N, C-alpha and C positions, 0 to 999 in steps of 0.2 A: 833894301827895305829896312825900315826902322823896327828892330825886334823888340823895342820897349813899348810899342803901341799895343792896344787891346787885341789886335789880331794875332799877337804872338801866342795867345792861348789856343788858337785854332788847331794846331797839330795835336795837342793833348786831347782835345775833344774828338779829333779824328781817330786817335788811338783807342779811346773809349768806345766809340761807335764800332770800330773794327772788332774789338774784343767782344762786344755784344753780338755782332753778326756771327762771329766764329762760335760763340757759345750756343747761339740759336741753332746753327747748322749742325753742331756736334750733337745736341739733344735730338734733333730731327733724324740724323743719321743713325744714332743708336736705337731710337724708337722704331724706325723702319726695319732695322735688322731684326729686332725682337718680334715685331709684328709678323714678318715673313717667316721667322723660325718657329714661332709657337702660336700664331694667330692673334688677330687684333683683340678679340673679345677676352682672351685669356691673359693678355699682357697687362700688368698693372703700372700705374704711375710710379710706384715705389721701385719697381724693377728697372724702369727707364731711368730714373734718377740715379740708381746704383750704377747702371751701365755707363752713364755719362759723367759719373762722379760729381754730381751736384745735388743740392737739396730738392726735395719734392716741391717746395714752394718756388724754387727757381724754374722748374719745369712748367708749373701752372702759370707763372708770371709771363713766360714766353708763349705758352700755348694754353689758353684758358679752357679749351675743350680737348678731350683726348683725340677726337678725330682730326683736329687741326695738326696733330703730330704726323699723321699719315698723309693727309692731303694739304701739304704746306704751300701749294701754288694756287690756292683757291682764288685769290684776287686776280691773278693773271688769267685763269680759266674764265671767270665770270666776265671779265672785261674784253676778252679776245674778239668777239664778234662785233661789239659796239666800236671797238678801236679800229677794226678793219673798215667799217662803214665811215667813220670819221676821217680816216686817212685815205679814202678812195681818191683816185686820180680824177682830174677835170673831165667831165662828161661820162664818167663811169657810174653805172648803177650799183646799188647795194648788192644785188644778186651777182653781178660780175665781180665786184670787189671781194665778196665772201668766197666765191668759187676760186678766184685767183689765190686768195690767202690760204684756203684749205689745201689746194694742190701744192703750194709752197711748203706748207707744214708736212705734207706727205713726203715731199722730196727731202726735207730736213729730218724726217722721222722724229718729229717733235713729240716729246712725252706729254705735253699739254693737250695735244690732239688725240692722244690715246696710245702712242708708242711707248708704253711704260715697261715693257718686258714681261716675261711670264711670271716671275715671282711676285712682282708688285700687282699685276693684274689679277692673279689668283688670290692674293691677300684681300683685295677689294671684293671679288666675287664670293669669297667664303665668309665675308662679314656682313650680316644684316645691317649693322650700324653704318658701315662705310658705303654699302650699296644705297641705303636711304639717303645718306649725306650727298652722294654723287647725284642722285635724282634732284635733290634740292639745289645743287649747284647748277644743273641744267636749267632749272626753273629761274634761278637768279640771272643766269646768262641771257635767257630769253627776255626777261624784264629789262635788263640793261640794253639789249638790242632794240626793244620797242621804244625806249627813250631816245636812243640814237637815231632811229628812223623818224620819230616824231620831230626831232630837231632838224634832221636833214631835209624834211619836207615841209617845215614850218607848220606843223600840225599839232593841235593840242595833245598832250601826252595820253589823255584818256580817250582819244578818238579810236574808233574801231579799226581803221585802216592800218596804222602802224602796228597795232597789237596783232592783227591778223597776219600781216606780212612777217612779223617777228615769229609768230607761231609756226608759219610755213618754213621759214629759213632755219629757225632753231630746231624744228623737227628733222630736217635733213641732216643737220649736224649731230643730233642725237643718234640717228640711224647709223651714220658713218662712224661715230665714236664706238657704238656698240659693235659694229662690224669689225673694227680693229680689235676690240676686246675678244670677240669670238674667235677670230683667226689666231690671235695670240694664244688663247687657251687650247686651241686645236694643235698647237705645236709649230706654227709657222714662225719663221724668223721675221724681224722687222723689214728686211729687204724683200722678202717674199710678200709680206702684207702690203708694202708700198706698191709693189707691182700690181697686185689685185686692185688696190684703191685707185691707181692711175686709170684703170679701165672703168671701175664702177662709179667713182665719184662724179665724173662728168655726166653720166647717165642720170644720177640722182638729181643733180642741179638742173639738168635739162627739163625735168618734169615740172619745174617751177616756172619755166620761161613763159608759157602762155599767160600766166597771171602777173609775173613780176619783171618781165623783160625790160620794160620802160619805167617801172616804178622807182621814183627817187633819183632820176638821172640828174646829176649836178650840172 
């Protein structure tokens, strides 16, 4: 390869991006530790900056809102259901794809599905701000799912059918997410919670079968 070409600058750009990702992760990790130790509401941006050894401006540049520091997988959470629908197998319905994806998340004990551990789960439960933010993320996830269902069925985005289907499917996921939180706060391990969800989740999805068993079959 000709190292005098413009592409020779690419490794330096890669190093800069790596450094930015490392700084972002460091700030998030230090913030989460403080939130767990002393509560989200009582922790200040200045304390987070001191713990991460960066300026307050650096913290807010990476995380414009304080809650973004605690819930730093928001985009992944919001997109999860829509992505499962978009990636469904040929002939698979959205209901079947979402059921399969959720059960896979249970097997993986995926934090995005709710397996966040007792300290993190308690941090959210004890914070009115984070609890409200989480409800908003569920709303956004349902909206993204409605758009994906509209696209999958060649239906206008404002049509009542994909919006209703998204509300039903999103509602089941809210119930299951909350169930994982409740079991976590009750002192169950992730392995114990996964065992419960293996039995309960299929029952929850089965309740939607009469309405959605054939909806959106590709």
